[in-house]
TORLO-514646 format. One line per field, with one value per residue: residue number from 1; residue in three letters; x, z, y of N, C-alpha, C, O in turn. Coordinates in steps of 0.1 Angstrom, whole numbers, padded with zeros to 4 digits. Atoms other than C-alpha are relative to their C-alpha. Layout:
i NUM/...
aa ALA/...
nc1 X/...
nc3 Z/...
nc2 Y/...
cac1 X/...
cac3 Z/...
cac2 Y/...
cc1 X/...
cc3 Z/...
cc2 Y/...
oc1 X/...
oc3 Z/...
oc2 Y/...
This chain:
i 1/2/3/4/5/6/7/8/9/10/11/12/13/14/15/16/17/18/19/20/21/22/23/24/25/26/27/28/29/30/31/32/33/34/35/36/37/38/39/40/41/42/43/44/45/46/47/48/49/50/51/52/53/54/55/56/57/58/59/60/61/62/63/64/65/66/67/68/69/70/71/72/73/74/75/76/77/78/79/80/81/82/83/84/85/86/87/88/89/90/91/92/93/94/95/96/97/98/99/100/101/102/103/104/105/106/107/108/109/110/111/112/113/114/115/116/117/118/119/120/121/122/123/124/125/126/127/128/129/130/131/132/133/134/135/136/137/138/139/140/141/142/143/144/145/146/147/148/149/150/151/152/153/154/155/156/157/158/159/160/161/162/163/164/165/166/167/168/169/170/171/172/173/174/175/176/177/178/179/180/181/182/183/184/185/186/187/188/189/190/191/192/193/194/195/196
aa UNK/UNK/UNK/UNK/UNK/UNK/UNK/UNK/UNK/UNK/UNK/UNK/UNK/UNK/UNK/UNK/UNK/UNK/UNK/UNK/UNK/UNK/UNK/UNK/UNK/UNK/UNK/UNK/UNK/UNK/UNK/UNK/UNK/UNK/UNK/UNK/UNK/UNK/UNK/UNK/UNK/UNK/UNK/UNK/UNK/UNK/UNK/UNK/UNK/UNK/UNK/UNK/UNK/UNK/UNK/UNK/UNK/UNK/UNK/UNK/UNK/UNK/UNK/UNK/UNK/UNK/UNK/UNK/UNK/UNK/UNK/UNK/UNK/UNK/UNK/UNK/UNK/UNK/UNK/UNK/UNK/UNK/UNK/UNK/UNK/UNK/UNK/UNK/UNK/UNK/UNK/UNK/UNK/UNK/UNK/UNK/UNK/UNK/UNK/UNK/UNK/UNK/UNK/UNK/UNK/UNK/UNK/UNK/UNK/UNK/UNK/UNK/UNK/UNK/UNK/UNK/UNK/UNK/UNK/UNK/UNK/UNK/UNK/UNK/UNK/UNK/UNK/UNK/UNK/UNK/UNK/UNK/UNK/UNK/UNK/UNK/UNK/UNK/UNK/UNK/UNK/UNK/UNK/UNK/UNK/UNK/UNK/UNK/UNK/UNK/UNK/UNK/UNK/UNK/UNK/UNK/UNK/UNK/UNK/UNK/UNK/UNK/UNK/UNK/UNK/UNK/UNK/UNK/UNK/UNK/UNK/UNK/UNK/UNK/UNK/UNK/UNK/UNK/UNK/UNK/UNK/UNK/UNK/UNK/UNK/UNK/UNK/UNK/UNK/UNK/UNK/UNK/UNK/UNK/UNK/UNK
nc1 0010/-0008/-0005/0011/0002/-0012/0003/0013/-0002/-0009/0003/0006/-0010/-0003/0008/0004/-0011/-0001/0015/0004/-0012/-0009/0012/0002/-0008/-0001/0008/0000/-0012/0001/0007/-0006/-0008/0004/0011/0000/0014/0014/0001/0002/0009/0003/-0002/-0004/-0011/-0003/-0008/-0008/0008/0010/0015/0008/-0006/0008/0013/0010/0009/0000/0013/-0002/0013/0003/0006/-0013/-0010/0007/0002/0002/0014/0002/-0009/0007/-0007/0003/-0015/0005/0008/-0005/0010/0007/-0009/0006/0007/-0007/0002/-0009/-0015/-0007/-0013/-0009/-0007/-0002/0014/0006/0012/0017/0009/0006/0018/0007/0009/0010/-0003/0006/-0010/-0008/0008/0005/-0013/0001/0009/-0002/-0008/0006/0006/-0008/-0010/0005/0009/0002/-0008/-0012/-0009/-0001/-0010/0004/0012/0002/-0013/-0007/-0003/-0011/0000/-0011/-0005/-0005/0004/0013/0005/-0002/0014/-0001/-0008/0009/0011/-0008/-0007/0007/0000/-0015/-0007/0009/-0005/-0013/-0001/-0010/0008/0002/-0011/-0011/0004/0001/-0014/-0006/0009/-0004/-0015/-0002/0006/-0007/0009/0000/-0008/0000/0010/0010/0005/0006/0007/-0005/0001/-0008/-0008/0007/-0011/-0010/0004/0003/-0014/-0001/0009/-0008/-0010/0005/-0001/0015
nc3 -0002/-0001/0012/0011/-0006/0002/0012/0000/-0008/0006/0013/-0006/-0006/0009/0011/-0008/-0002/0010/0004/-0010/-0004/0012/0012/-0003/-0002/0016/0007/-0006/0008/0008/-0002/-0007/0005/0017/0001/-0011/-0002/0002/-0008/-0012/-0001/0011/-0010/0007/-0007/0006/-0009/-0007/-0011/0007/0000/0000/0008/0013/-0002/-0013/0002/-0012/-0003/0005/0000/0002/0014/0010/0005/0005/-0010/0005/-0001/-0009/-0011/-0012/-0011/-0012/-0012/-0010/-0008/-0013/-0011/0000/0010/0004/0010/0010/0007/0012/0004/0019/0003/-0007/0006/-0009/-0002/0011/0003/0003/-0010/0002/0002/0011/0011/-0007/-0012/0000/-0002/0009/0006/-0006/0001/0014/0005/-0004/0008/0012/-0002/0000/0011/0012/0010/0002/-0010/-0010/0004/-0009/-0013/-0009/-0014/-0003/-0009/0010/-0007/-0011/-0008/0000/0013/0001/0012/0004/0014/0008/0000/-0015/-0004/0009/-0009/-0010/0006/-0003/-0013/-0003/0005/-0010/-0014/-0001/0013/0011/0009/0001/0008/-0007/-0009/0010/0006/-0010/0000/0014/-0002/-0014/0002/0004/0008/-0002/0001/0012/0009/-0004/-0015/-0012/0000/0000/-0016/-0002/-0015/-0005/-0007/0006/0009/-0011/0000/0010/-0004/-0009/0010/0008/-0001/0008
nc2 -0008/-0011/-0001/-0007/-0017/-0010/-0011/-0009/-0013/-0007/-0003/-0010/-0009/0000/-0010/-0012/-0008/-0005/-0009/-0009/-0007/-0005/-0004/-0019/-0010/-0001/-0011/-0014/-0003/-0004/-0012/-0011/0001/0001/-0013/-0007/-0008/0005/0006/-0005/-0004/-0012/-0016/-0013/-0016/-0017/-0010/0009/0006/0009/-0005/0006/0016/-0003/0010/-0002/-0012/-0007/-0009/-0013/-0005/-0010/-0002/-0006/0013/0014/0006/0014/0008/0004/0009/0007/0005/-0004/0000/0004/-0010/-0004/-0002/0011/0008/0011/-0003/-0004/-0016/0000/-0008/0001/0006/0009/0012/0012/0007/0002/0011/-0005/-0001/0013/0003/0007/-0008/-0005/-0008/-0013/-0005/-0003/-0007/-0014/-0006/0001/-0009/-0016/-0005/-0004/-0010/-0009/0001/-0007/0007/0011/0013/-0002/0008/0007/-0003/-0009/0003/0014/0002/0008/0014/0001/-0014/-0006/-0002/-0018/-0003/-0002/-0001/-0015/-0008/-0008/-0011/-0011/-0008/-0008/-0009/-0014/-0005/-0003/-0013/-0013/0002/-0004/-0010/0003/0005/0015/0006/0003/0013/0009/0002/0007/0013/0010/0002/0007/0013/0011/0009/0015/0009/0007/-0005/0011/0008/-0007/-0009/-0012/0000/-0014/0003/-0011/-0007/-0004/-0015/-0009/-0005/-0008/-0012/-0007/-0005/-0007/-0015/-0007
cac1 -0003/0029/0043/0013/0010/0045/0042/0010/0021/0053/0034/0009/0038/0054/0026/0016/0050/0048/0013/0009/0042/0064/0035/0022/0052/0064/0038/0038/0074/0069/0041/0059/0086/0064/0034/0042/0014/-0011/0003/0005/-0030/-0032/-0026/-0032/-0010/-0015/0007/0027/-0004/-0026/-0061/-0074/-0073/-0081/-0100/-0120/-0149/-0152/-0183/-0185/-0214/-0207/-0224/-0188/-0179/-0194/-0209/-0206/-0234/-0250/-0229/-0244/-0216/-0220/-0200/-0209/-0232/-0213/-0243/-0251/-0223/-0251/-0266/-0250/-0251/-0245/-0213/-0209/-0176/-0163/-0137/-0136/-0170/-0173/-0209/-0243/-0270/-0284/-0320/-0339/-0366/-0391/-0375/-0397/-0368/-0347/-0379/-0383/-0346/-0348/-0378/-0367/-0335/-0353/-0373/-0342/-0323/-0347/-0363/-0371/-0352/-0328/-0296/-0295/-0264/-0276/-0302/-0288/-0256/-0230/-0220/-0190/-0203/-0171/-0172/-0154/-0171/-0202/-0219/-0214/-0251/-0249/-0223/-0239/-0269/-0244/-0228/-0253/-0251/-0211/-0205/-0231/-0213/-0177/-0187/-0170/-0188/-0207/-0185/-0156/-0171/-0182/-0147/-0132/-0161/-0152/-0114/-0122/-0144/-0130/-0145/-0150/-0120/-0111/-0138/-0161/-0158/-0177/-0194/-0181/-0173/-0161/-0135/-0154/-0120/-0101/-0126/-0132/-0092/-0095/-0120/-0101/-0071/-0092/-0091/-0122
cac3 0001/0009/-0024/-0044/-0018/-0021/-0057/-0057/-0028/-0045/-0079/-0057/-0041/-0074/-0095/-0065/-0065/-0102/-0110/-0079/-0072/-0104/-0132/-0115/-0106/-0144/-0157/-0134/-0142/-0174/-0176/-0158/-0179/-0215/-0204/-0175/-0175/-0181/-0156/-0128/-0134/-0160/-0133/-0147/-0132/-0132/-0114/-0101/-0083/-0092/-0100/-0112/-0136/-0171/-0162/-0131/-0137/-0112/-0097/-0113/-0102/-0107/-0137/-0152/-0159/-0182/-0158/-0163/-0161/-0131/-0102/-0079/-0057/-0021/0011/0045/0064/0091/0111/0110/0100/0092/0064/0030/0016/-0020/-0029/-0068/-0081/-0052/-0063/-0032/-0035/-0075/-0084/-0100/-0081/-0090/-0095/-0117/-0142/-0116/-0088/-0079/-0068/-0097/-0118/-0095/-0099/-0138/-0143/-0120/-0141/-0173/-0162/-0154/-0187/-0209/-0243/-0253/-0262/-0235/-0245/-0222/-0204/-0193/-0166/-0164/-0142/-0156/-0144/-0123/-0114/-0123/-0162/-0172/-0204/-0218/-0252/-0276/-0275/-0236/-0236/-0266/-0241/-0217/-0239/-0236/-0197/-0196/-0219/-0201/-0167/-0180/-0206/-0233/-0266/-0277/-0305/-0283/-0262/-0292/-0306/-0273/-0272/-0310/-0298/-0268/-0287/-0293/-0321/-0327/-0324/-0360/-0371/-0359/-0323/-0297/-0295/-0300/-0261/-0248/-0216/-0191/-0171/-0201/-0217/-0181/-0182/-0214/-0204/-0178/-0203/-0223/-0228/-0234
cac2 -0003/0024/0016/0028/0064/0075/0083/0094/0122/0126/0134/0157/0177/0178/0195/0216/0233/0233/0248/0262/0280/0283/0285/0318/0335/0326/0343/0373/0376/0376/0399/0424/0423/0420/0445/0465/0490/0464/0441/0469/0475/0499/0531/0566/0596/0630/0655/0623/0610/0577/0589/0560/0525/0525/0492/0506/0528/0558/0578/0610/0632/0666/0682/0693/0655/0626/0604/0564/0538/0531/0510/0483/0480/0483/0486/0477/0500/0521/0524/0487/0458/0434/0455/0471/0509/0516/0527/0533/0518/0500/0482/0460/0448/0442/0427/0432/0437/0404/0415/0397/0410/0408/0426/0458/0473/0472/0483/0513/0522/0515/0536/0567/0565/0566/0594/0615/0605/0624/0618/0583/0558/0558/0540/0508/0515/0547/0530/0496/0481/0463/0426/0438/0475/0486/0492/0524/0525/0541/0540/0569/0575/0579/0601/0623/0630/0644/0669/0700/0699/0693/0722/0745/0735/0742/0771/0753/0752/0720/0714/0716/0689/0671/0672/0658/0629/0615/0619/0594/0570/0537/0514/0478/0455/0447/0467/0435/0426/0444/0477/0513/0525/0560/0556/0579/0588/0594/0620/0636/0639/0655/0679/0689/0698/0714/0755/0777
cc1 0013/0006/-0007/0000/0012/0000/-0008/0003/0012/-0005/-0007/0009/0005/-0007/-0008/0011/0000/-0011/-0004/0006/0004/-0006/-0001/0008/0010/-0007/-0001/0012/0000/-0010/0003/0010/-0005/-0010/-0001/-0012/-0010/0000/0002/-0014/-0005/-0002/0000/0005/-0005/0006/0006/-0006/-0008/-0012/-0008/0004/-0008/-0010/-0009/-0008/-0001/-0011/0004/-0013/-0001/-0003/0011/0004/-0012/-0001/-0004/-0012/0000/0007/-0011/0007/-0005/0010/-0008/-0006/0005/-0008/-0003/0008/-0009/-0005/0013/-0005/0003/0010/0005/0013/0007/0008/-0001/-0013/-0006/-0012/-0008/-0004/-0006/-0015/-0004/-0012/-0013/0000/-0010/0011/0009/-0008/-0002/0013/0000/-0008/0000/0013/-0004/-0008/0008/0008/-0007/-0004/0003/0007/0012/0005/-0001/0008/-0001/-0008/0004/0015/0008/0001/0010/-0004/0009/0003/0003/-0003/-0011/-0002/0000/-0013/-0001/0007/-0004/-0011/0005/0007/-0006/0005/0015/0003/-0009/0011/0015/0001/0007/-0013/0000/0009/0011/-0001/-0001/0011/0008/-0006/0006/0014/0001/-0008/0006/-0010/0002/0013/0002/-0010/-0014/-0004/-0002/-0009/0010/-0004/0007/0007/-0006/0013/0004/-0007/0000/0015/0004/-0006/0007/0012/-0006/-0001/-0012/0003
cc3 -0001/-0014/-0010/0006/-0002/-0011/0000/0011/-0005/-0015/0005/0003/-0012/-0009/0011/-0001/-0019/-0006/0009/0005/-0014/-0010/0004/0001/-0013/-0008/0006/-0001/-0015/-0008/0005/-0006/-0018/-0001/0016/0007/0000/0017/0017/0004/-0005/0008/-0010/0011/-0003/0013/0009/0010/-0010/0001/-0005/-0008/-0014/-0002/0010/-0006/0014/-0001/-0004/0003/-0002/-0017/-0010/-0007/-0007/0010/-0010/0005/0013/0007/0011/0009/0012/0011/0013/0008/0014/0011/0008/-0007/-0007/-0011/-0011/-0001/-0013/-0001/-0011/0000/0009/-0004/0010/0002/-0016/-0002/-0008/0012/0004/0004/-0012/-0006/0008/0013/-0001/0002/-0010/-0012/0002/-0005/-0013/-0006/0008/-0009/-0018/0000/-0001/-0011/-0011/-0013/-0002/-0014/0006/-0002/0014/0012/0006/0011/0005/0007/-0009/0007/0013/0009/-0002/-0016/-0002/-0012/0001/-0014/-0005/0002/0017/0004/-0006/0011/0010/-0007/0002/0017/0003/-0005/0006/0013/-0002/-0009/-0009/-0012/-0003/-0008/0004/0003/-0009/-0004/0009/0001/-0009/0005/0008/-0001/-0003/-0013/0002/0000/-0014/-0007/0001/0012/0009/-0004/0001/0016/0000/0016/0005/0005/-0013/-0005/0010/0000/-0008/-0003/0010/-0006/-0006/0001/-0008/-0013
cc2 0017/0001/0006/0015/0006/0003/0007/0016/0006/0010/0016/0011/0008/0013/0010/0010/0006/0009/0011/0013/0005/0004/0016/0009/0002/0011/0015/0007/0007/0012/0015/0004/0004/0012/0006/0006/-0009/-0010/0006/0008/0011/0016/0011/0007/0010/0007/-0010/-0009/-0014/0007/-0010/-0014/0003/-0014/0002/0012/0009/0007/0016/0009/0015/0002/0004/-0012/-0007/-0009/-0015/-0006/0001/-0012/-0006/-0005/0005/0000/-0004/0013/0005/-0002/-0015/-0008/-0009/0007/0007/0014/0000/0008/-0005/-0002/-0003/-0010/-0010/-0009/-0001/-0011/0009/-0001/-0013/-0001/-0006/0009/0002/0005/0014/0009/0006/0008/0015/0007/0005/0012/0015/0006/0003/0014/0011/0001/0010/-0006/-0015/-0004/0004/-0011/-0010/0000/0012/-0002/-0015/-0001/-0007/-0013/0003/0013/0010/0007/0015/0007/0004/-0002/0015/0010/0007/0011/0011/0008/0008/0011/0014/-0001/-0002/0013/0013/0002/0006/0010/0000/-0001/-0013/-0008/-0001/-0015/-0013/-0006/-0012/-0012/-0008/-0001/-0013/-0012/-0008/-0007/-0013/-0004/-0005/0005/-0010/-0004/0010/0014/0013/0005/0015/-0004/0012/0007/0009/0010/0012/0007/0011/0015/0009/0010/0010/0016/0002/0005
oc1 0010/0009/-0001/0001/0011/0001/-0007/-0002/0013/0000/-0004/0007/0004/-0002/-0016/0006/0002/-0008/-0010/0000/-0001/-0001/0004/0005/0016/-0003/-0003/0012/0003/-0006/-0003/0013/0001/-0011/-0010/-0018/-0020/-0009/0002/-0015/-0014/-0010/0008/0002/-0008/0002/0005/-0001/-0009/-0014/-0020/0015/-0018/-0018/-0017/-0002/0001/-0016/0013/-0021/-0013/0000/0009/0011/-0023/0010/-0011/-0020/0010/0009/-0020/0003/-0013/0022/-0020/0001/0003/-0003/-0006/0009/-0005/-0006/0024/-0016/0013/0010/0013/0019/0019/0004/-0001/-0014/-0018/-0012/-0007/0001/-0008/-0022/0003/-0014/-0021/-0010/-0011/0011/0012/-0002/-0005/0012/-0001/-0004/-0007/0015/0002/-0008/0005/0015/0000/-0005/0013/0006/0020/-0001/-0003/0006/0005/-0008/-0002/0023/0005/-0005/0008/-0001/0007/0013/-0002/0001/-0018/0008/-0003/-0013/-0004/0004/-0006/-0011/-0002/0012/0002/0014/0018/0009/-0005/0017/0020/0012/0013/-0024/0009/0013/0018/0005/0005/0011/0013/0002/0011/0017/0011/-0009/0016/-0022/0009/0020/-0005/-0011/-0025/-0015/0007/-0015/0020/-0015/0015/0000/-0005/0014/0001/-0001/0004/0016/0011/-0002/0006/0012/0000/-0003/-0017/-0005
oc3 -0008/-0018/-0020/-0002/-0005/-0012/-0002/0008/-0005/-0018/0000/-0003/-0012/-0013/0006/0000/-0023/-0012/0007/0010/-0019/-0015/-0001/-0005/-0016/-0014/-0002/-0004/-0018/-0016/0003/-0001/-0027/-0011/0024/0017/0005/0026/0027/0012/0000/0004/-0019/0022/-0015/0024/0020/0018/-0022/0011/-0004/-0007/-0016/-0010/0012/-0011/0025/-0012/0001/-0006/-0004/-0026/-0022/-0017/-0003/0016/-0020/0012/0019/0000/0017/0016/0012/0009/0012/0009/0024/0022/0020/-0019/-0018/-0019/-0007/0004/-0016/0002/-0014/0010/0008/-0006/0004/0010/-0017/0000/-0009/0023/0015/0010/-0023/-0001/0005/0021/-0012/-0006/-0010/-0019/-0006/-0010/-0015/-0015/0004/-0011/-0025/-0011/-0008/-0011/-0020/-0013/0002/-0021/0002/-0001/0024/0024/0017/0020/0014/0005/-0021/0018/0024/0021/0001/-0018/0003/-0015/0011/-0020/0002/0003/0021/0012/0001/0013/0016/0002/0006/0019/0013/0002/0007/0015/0006/-0014/-0013/-0009/-0001/-0006/-0003/-0003/-0007/-0004/0005/0002/-0006/0004/0007/0008/-0010/-0014/0011/-0004/-0016/-0019/-0004/0015/0012/-0015/0009/0021/-0009/0024/-0002/0001/-0013/-0008/0007/0001/-0005/-0009/0010/-0004/-0007/0013/-0017/-0020
oc2 0027/0013/0012/0024/0018/0016/0019/0027/0019/0020/0027/0022/0020/0023/0019/0021/0017/0019/0022/0022/0015/0014/0026/0020/0012/0021/0024/0019/0018/0020/0025/0015/0010/0019/0003/0003/-0004/-0011/-0002/0016/0019/0025/0012/0005/0013/0006/-0007/-0016/-0014/0014/-0008/-0018/0009/-0015/-0007/0021/0003/0009/0022/0008/0019/-0005/0007/-0011/-0006/-0011/-0017/0000/0005/-0022/0000/-0014/0015/-0004/-0005/0023/-0001/-0006/-0016/-0006/-0013/-0002/0008/0017/-0007/0020/-0014/0003/0000/-0021/-0021/-0019/0001/-0023/0021/-0003/-0016/-0009/-0005/0020/0010/0004/0020/0019/0018/0016/0023/0018/0017/0020/0024/0018/0010/0020/0020/0011/0015/-0018/-0019/0006/0012/-0022/-0004/-0003/0012/0007/-0021/0008/-0010/-0013/-0002/0014/0022/0014/0025/0018/0000/-0004/0026/0022/0018/0020/0021/0020/0016/0018/0022/0007/0004/0021/0024/0012/0013/0011/0010/-0005/-0021/-0019/-0010/-0024/-0024/-0018/-0022/-0021/-0019/-0012/-0020/-0020/-0004/-0004/-0018/0005/-0014/0001/-0006/-0008/0018/0013/0012/0004/0020/-0010/0022/0019/0021/0020/0023/0019/0020/0025/0021/0022/0020/0019/-0003/0011
């Protein structure tokens, strides 16, 4: 019996070291050498300070900024640790709302968001959350609905804001894969750098 167990334990130990330690460390090392920006979290710096990541959305609430799609992330309620409170774009609690199409709370929230969004039809990403709650992109249609508000709040011509929007819109990969999208953080940084 021990003659059968000894090779089994040796193989478990060997493959644990190979697949659990050596391979992950090798991939991390290769990633840091070949793709240092991406493997470091795609961090964006301004004035020597990290202000975000190209991979994670942020909560922008001021009228002078383009705003991302709704986020369903939560955090622990400071008043009661057994409850949660909304915490948009909380990277420590990435999740969707898990509310289904029969959820009254979801229906009420989406209905209120549609009423605030303006004329119909409203783009879906303007009123629905992403699966992670951290999506950094919105559709060009959702961004276009915000141009007048942002231009007025910044005292900029709408044409200038539309040009910045066009410059921060990415198309489909190879012209086929995915949908056109706008990186909200990059667009807002471009707005901050724009001169009236």
